[in-house]
OpenMM code with the backbone's topology and positions (N, CA, C; nanometers):
from openmm import Vec3, app, unit

residues = "UNK UNK UNK UNK UNK UNK UNK UNK UNK UNK UNK UNK UNK UNK UNK UNK UNK UNK UNK UNK UNK UNK UNK UNK UNK UNK UNK UNK UNK UNK UNK UNK UNK UNK UNK UNK UNK UNK".split()
positions = [
    Vec3(5.4345, -0.6470, 3.8227),
    Vec3(5.3728, -0.7901, 3.8749),
    Vec3(5.2898, -0.8055, 3.9343),
    Vec3(5.2069, -0.6783, 4.0361),
    Vec3(5.0998, -0.7154, 4.1249),
    Vec3(4.9946, -0.6586, 3.9944),
    Vec3(5.0307, -0.5512, 3.9547),
    Vec3(4.9053, -0.5377, 3.8349),
    Vec3(4.8624, -0.6268, 3.7243),
    Vec3(4.9717, -0.7147, 3.7058),
    Vec3(4.9485, -0.7691, 3.5968),
    Vec3(4.8683, -0.9173, 3.6631),
    Vec3(4.8924, -0.9024, 3.8039),
    Vec3(4.8399, -1.0628, 3.8775),
    Vec3(4.6760, -0.9815, 3.8463),
    Vec3(4.6434, -0.8514, 3.9105),
    Vec3(4.5150, -0.8355, 3.9343),
    Vec3(4.4143, -0.8243, 3.7688),
    Vec3(4.5131, -0.7799, 3.6806),
    Vec3(4.4569, -0.8008, 3.5433),
    Vec3(4.4218, -0.9308, 3.4904),
    Vec3(4.5300, -1.0246, 3.5430),
    Vec3(4.4619, -1.1594, 3.5035),
    Vec3(4.3487, -1.2389, 3.5849),
    Vec3(4.3741, -1.1958, 3.7044),
    Vec3(4.2401, -1.2211, 3.7984),
    Vec3(4.1219, -1.1852, 3.7295),
    Vec3(4.1121, -1.0474, 3.7072),
    Vec3(3.9801, -1.0052, 3.6772),
    Vec3(3.9443, -1.0501, 3.5318),
    Vec3(4.0213, -1.1058, 3.4432),
    Vec3(4.0227, -1.1566, 3.3280),
    Vec3(3.9533, -1.2688, 3.3631),
    Vec3(4.0027, -1.3634, 3.4188),
    Vec3(3.9427, -1.4731, 3.4855),
    Vec3(3.8103, -1.4617, 3.5520),
    Vec3(3.7718, -1.3547, 3.5999),
    Vec3(3.6558, -1.3576, 3.6693),
    Vec3(3.5454, -1.3078, 3.6043),
    Vec3(3.6096, -1.2431, 3.4728),
    Vec3(3.4911, -1.2128, 3.3831),
    Vec3(3.4853, -1.3482, 3.2659),
    Vec3(3.5725, -1.4196, 3.2582),
    Vec3(3.5651, -1.5267, 3.2061),
    Vec3(3.4636, -1.6263, 3.2723),
    Vec3(3.4781, -1.6183, 3.3873),
    Vec3(3.3922, -1.7170, 3.4851),
    Vec3(3.2605, -1.6816, 3.4638),
    Vec3(3.2132, -1.5487, 3.4747),
    Vec3(3.0860, -1.4977, 3.4600),
    Vec3(3.0370, -1.5358, 3.3672),
    Vec3(3.1300, -1.4911, 3.2381),
    Vec3(3.0527, -1.5108, 3.0930),
    Vec3(3.0183, -1.6987, 3.0860),
    Vec3(3.0919, -1.7605, 3.1559),
    Vec3(3.0692, -1.9175, 3.1278),
    Vec3(2.9506, -1.9762, 3.2020),
    Vec3(2.9209, -1.9198, 3.3458),
    Vec3(2.8217, -1.9050, 3.4129),
    Vec3(2.7080, -1.8833, 3.3483),
    Vec3(2.6862, -1.7367, 3.3083),
    Vec3(2.5647, -1.6914, 3.2319),
    Vec3(2.5068, -1.7896, 3.1231),
    Vec3(2.6546, -1.8191, 3.0375),
    Vec3(2.6086, -1.9045, 2.9248),
    Vec3(2.5574, -2.0288, 2.9346),
    Vec3(2.5995, -2.0797, 3.0447),
    Vec3(2.5520, -2.2200, 3.1055),
    Vec3(2.3969, -2.1919, 3.1375),
    Vec3(2.3897, -2.0926, 3.2141),
    Vec3(2.2644, -2.0776, 3.2846),
    Vec3(2.1505, -2.0475, 3.1536),
    Vec3(2.1809, -1.9894, 3.0393),
    Vec3(2.1011, -1.9227, 2.9392),
    Vec3(2.0778, -2.0724, 2.8751),
    Vec3(2.1953, -2.1615, 2.8781),
    Vec3(2.1483, -2.2701, 2.7951),
    Vec3(2.0415, -2.3948, 2.8552),
    Vec3(2.0726, -2.3843, 2.9898),
    Vec3(1.9642, -2.4119, 3.0844),
    Vec3(1.8310, -2.4062, 3.0731),
    Vec3(1.8203, -2.2712, 3.0861),
    Vec3(1.6902, -2.1839, 3.1017),
    Vec3(1.5982, -2.2196, 2.9391),
    Vec3(1.6893, -2.2370, 2.8390),
    Vec3(1.6368, -2.2308, 2.7107),
    Vec3(1.6130, -2.3560, 2.6881),
    Vec3(1.6795, -2.5108, 2.7210),
    Vec3(1.6066, -2.6162, 2.7406),
    Vec3(1.4955, -2.6580, 2.7924),
    Vec3(1.4851, -2.5536, 2.9149),
    Vec3(1.4068, -2.5646, 3.0072),
    Vec3(1.2425, -2.5331, 2.9553),
    Vec3(1.2483, -2.3908, 2.8805),
    Vec3(1.1582, -2.3288, 2.8186),
    Vec3(1.1253, -2.4497, 2.6906),
    Vec3(1.2186, -2.4887, 2.6512),
    Vec3(1.1748, -2.6012, 2.5036),
    Vec3(1.1010, -2.7069, 2.5788),
    Vec3(1.1055, -2.7446, 2.7003),
    Vec3(1.0532, -2.8762, 2.7741),
    Vec3(0.9107, -2.8205, 2.7844),
    Vec3(0.9062, -2.7251, 2.8443),
    Vec3(0.7778, -2.6573, 2.9034),
    Vec3(0.6647, -2.6528, 2.7614),
    Vec3(0.7469, -2.5866, 2.6587),
    Vec3(0.6522, -2.5539, 2.5301),
    Vec3(0.6480, -2.6941, 2.5041),
    Vec3(0.6850, -2.8042, 2.4955),
    Vec3(0.6782, -2.9151, 2.4300),
    Vec3(0.5792, -2.9730, 2.4889),
    Vec3(0.5727, -2.9702, 2.6400),
    Vec3(0.4302, -3.0010, 2.7073),
    Vec3(0.3155, -2.9258, 2.6846),
] * unit.nanometer
topology = app.Topology()
chain = topology.addChain("A")
for resn in residues:
    res = topology.addResidue(resn, chain)
    for name in ("N", "CA", "C"):
        topology.addAtom(name, app.Element.getBySymbol(name[0]), res)
């Protein structure tokens, strides 16, 4: 029970990190495109 909860928490944590990284990557890419356009 406890180990399962820990694994589940770690998985959601990794998923959150990946989501945040992906979001920042998209924002950074759009920002670079905007700068290059100007």
